[in-house]
C-alpha positions, 0 to 999 in steps of 0.5 A: 612711677618712682616712689620718693622716700622721705628721709627719717627725722633724726634727733639732730634734726629735731634738736635743730628745729627746737633751736630754730623755734627758740631763736625765733621766739627770742627774736620776737620777744626782743622786738616786742621789748624794743617796741614797748620801750619806744612806746614808753618813751613816746608817751613819756614825751607826750606827758612832759612836752604837751598838755595845758602847758607845752614845752618845746624840745629845745627848752626841755633839753636846756632845762635838763642842762640847768637852764632857768626858764621862767615858768617852764623850769618849775613846771617840768622839774617839779611836775611833769618830769617827776610824774612821768618818771614815777608813773613809769617806775610804778607801772613797771613794778605793778606789771612785774608783780602781776606777771609773777602772781599770774605765773605762780597761781595760773589764774587770769585774775591773779594780781596783787590788787585783786588778792588784797596785797595792794589793799594791805599796803594801803591799810599799812600806809594809812595806819602810819598816817593816822596813828603815827603821823607819817608822811611822804617816804616815811610811809614806805615801811608801813606799806611794806608791813601792811602788804606782808601781813596781807600776804601772810593772812592769804597764805595761811588761809589758802595753803593746804596740808599736803597740796601747798598753795591752792589757787582757788583758795588763794583767790578767795582769801585774797578777796576777803583780805581786800575787803578787810583792807578797805574796811580798815582804810575807811575806819582809819581815814575817819580818825584823820583831820579834814586835810589828812583825810583828803590826802589819804583819800586821794592817795588810796585811789592812786595818784602821782601828784606826790611825785618827788626825787626821793620817791623816784630814787627809792622806787628805782633802787627797789626795782634794781634789786628786785627785778633781776630776782623776779625775772629769774623766778618767773623763768624758773617757774616755767617747768611747774606749768607741766605739773609738780611731779614732772617739774621735780623730775626736771630738776625744778623745786616748785614749792620754794620757787613759788614762795619766793616769787610770791614774796618778790611780787608782794614787795614789788606791789607794796613798793609801788603802792607806797609811792603812788598808791594802789593804781587799780588793775594795772597789774591785772591788765599788764599780763594778758596784754603782754601775753597777746604781744608775746604770742601766748608767752608773757614775759616778765619784762614785757608785762612790766613795760606794758604796766609802765605804758598804761600808767603814764598814758592813764596819767595823761588822760587824768591830767588832761581829760578835764580842762580845770581838774586833775583826776587821780591816776588811779581813777583812770586805771580803774575805769580801764580795768573794770570792763577788762576784769569783766571780760576776763571773767566772761572769757573764763566762763566760756573756756570752762 
């Protein structure tokens, strides 16, 4: 019998295989993004056109063109459309923020709502309401300051002298700051009038009922500024997963990159919290779902789109689940996220 000699694999063959695998991953990632965009547009269409007050597609297009249809124009332009757009933008911001926190800390529970960032933004906003009488878009600076203070406290508690940010210590510090933020919010709400306390209570749960063109414009502008930086930082942190020494050897600077990623993630979470409240567990849920869709490689844009779909879909349930009562959107996301968090904890215990 004639022996069949296999041709030895060369560096060129290996490089070709790597290029083909990379191209295949990019094509799959592109298909996932396109599919999520289609799903997002579909759930937004359901939120706008269906429900207790249905709107036909011709009427909707006519309203967008400036037509005044009694009843329908007000419902679409003042309620349905602003809530759908604000929900998509807020979910996009929370999803991107969760992806950045997860990449920096490498922990499945790393998200701004677990780590106290959203609670800090809530405390800042409620402090603005209680102490300075701020309302509407004026709450945004107060929420940003509150989230920045929360991040500073967690960083001070978690940073080691020689090791930098320590993941487990960061999580523990975040849980403590979240509890502190909740206590501050509760104390400040007690100082408000009855109507102010009701407004703050709904807002701190997370609601899209205050959607307006001003809030949408502000959040959209924030996303335009922060998302490109977030995408770059998320990609730049990939070598850090191989270890700090190897990352430095590959030309990466993990320490400043991680700090910048935490800063961008904090600003994204604070911006979304400032206009829609702390929609619980959206950031936590987005990254593992994006990872499943991306075959174990979650991308920031995928996680952001997953977050947008979650919030809009949750708002549909919140507004239509009961025939006469609109629930805050955060109630629905919290109901979805609580069992998901327990599942993540159980899965982590099995892995350990």
